[in-house]
C-alpha positions as CSV (number, residue, x, y, z in Angstrom):
1,X,10.2,-72.7,67.0
2,X,13.3,-71.4,66.2
3,X,15.3,-68.1,66.3
4,X,18.6,-66.5,65.7
5,X,20.1,-68.0,68.2
6,X,18.8,-71.4,68.6
7,X,15.6,-73.3,69.2
8,X,12.7,-71.2,71.2
9,X,10.0,-74.4,71.9
10,X,12.9,-76.8,72.4
11,X,10.1,-79.9,73.2
12,X,8.0,-78.6,70.1
13,X,10.4,-78.7,67.9
14,X,12.1,-81.8,68.3
15,X,8.2,-83.8,68.4
16,X,7.6,-81.8,65.2
17,X,10.9,-83.4,62.9
18,X,10.7,-87.1,62.7
19,X,14.3,-88.3,63.8
20,X,16.4,-91.0,62.0
21,X,16.9,-93.9,64.8
22,X,15.3,-94.5,67.9
23,X,16.9,-93.9,70.7
24,X,16.2,-92.7,74.4
25,X,19.1,-89.9,75.3
26,X,19.1,-87.4,78.6
27,X,20.2,-84.3,77.2
28,X,21.3,-80.9,79.5
29,X,20.6,-78.0,77.4
30,X,21.8,-74.7,77.9
31,X,19.9,-71.2,77.0
32,X,20.7,-67.8,78.2
33,X,17.9,-65.9,75.9
34,X,15.3,-68.9,76.5
35,X,15.3,-70.1,79.9
36,X,12.4,-72.6,79.4
37,X,14.8,-74.9,77.2
38,X,17.5,-74.9,79.8
39,X,17.7,-77.9,82.0
40,X,17.8,-81.7,81.4
41,X,15.5,-83.5,79.2
42,X,15.2,-86.7,78.1
43,X,14.5,-87.7,74.3
44,X,12.6,-90.3,73.3
45,X,12.4,-91.5,69.8
46,X,10.2,-94.3,69.1
47,X,11.0,-96.7,66.0
48,X,9.0,-94.7,63.7
49,X,11.1,-91.7,64.3
50,X,8.7,-89.9,66.4
51,X,10.2,-88.0,69.0
52,X,9.0,-86.8,73.1
53,X,10.8,-84.6,74.6
54,X,10.4,-84.2,78.2
55,X,12.0,-82.5,81.5
56,X,13.8,-85.1,83.7
57,X,15.7,-84.9,86.6
58,X,17.9,-88.3,85.4
59,X,21.7,-87.3,85.0
60,X,22.6,-86.4,81.2
61,X,24.6,-88.3,78.7
62,X,25.4,-84.9,76.1
63,X,25.6,-81.5,77.3
64,X,24.8,-78.6,75.0
65,X,23.9,-75.4,74.1
66,X,20.6,-74.8,72.6
67,X,22.6,-73.2,69.4
68,X,24.2,-76.0,68.9
69,X,21.4,-78.4,69.5
70,X,19.6,-75.7,66.8
71,X,22.6,-76.3,64.0
72,X,22.5,-80.3,64.9
73,X,18.6,-80.1,64.3
74,X,18.8,-78.7,61.0
75,X,21.0,-81.7,59.5
76,X,23.9,-80.0,58.4
77,X,26.0,-80.3,60.9
78,X,26.7,-83.1,63.2
79,X,26.9,-83.4,67.3
80,X,30.3,-85.6,66.8
81,X,32.1,-82.2,64.9
82,X,30.7,-80.3,67.5
83,X,31.8,-82.7,70.5
84,X,35.3,-82.9,68.3
85,X,34.7,-79.1,68.4
86,X,34.5,-78.6,72.3
87,X,31.1,-77.4,72.0
88,X,28.9,-80.2,73.1
89,X,30.2,-82.5,76.3
90,X,29.8,-86.0,76.1
91,X,29.1,-87.1,79.5
92,X,28.3,-91.0,78.5
93,X,30.3,-92.5,76.0
94,X,28.6,-93.3,72.9
95,X,25.9,-90.5,73.3
96,X,27.6,-87.7,71.3
97,X,27.7,-90.9,68.1
98,X,23.6,-91.8,68.7
99,X,22.8,-88.3,69.1
100,X,24.5,-87.7,65.3
101,X,22.6,-90.6,64.5
102,X,19.4,-89.4,65.6
103,X,19.6,-86.0,64.3
104,X,21.1,-87.1,60.7
105,X,18.8,-86.0,57.7
106,X,18.4,-87.6,54.4
107,X,18.8,-84.2,52.9
108,X,21.3,-82.0,54.1
109,X,19.6,-78.1,54.3
110,X,20.5,-75.3,51.8
111,X,19.5,-71.8,51.2
112,X,19.4,-70.7,47.6
113,X,19.0,-67.3,48.4
114,X,22.5,-65.3,48.6
115,X,23.0,-62.8,51.5
């Protein structure tokens, strides 16, 4: 579901992971390596944390590259930090904060191997 640059199967990856809060958010994703990920997606997260991602023609609230979305998916990088760095564009006020909360994890990822 992932590769060195980001998520390969965006809809499967987001559906396979429980999210922190419920929400409905439209994301515009760019992806040069996996063009099937590119476009607008409606992320719907139920109150239990189950996520569903479907293509949509609705206007996006947030625009990002799949690599940045992959970083947020892992849980250590916040969407708000990526937006502050100019890597994510907030198209609807509050969308970056909502997305940050959605992808937040209880345990930060780490790698015990040095490479």
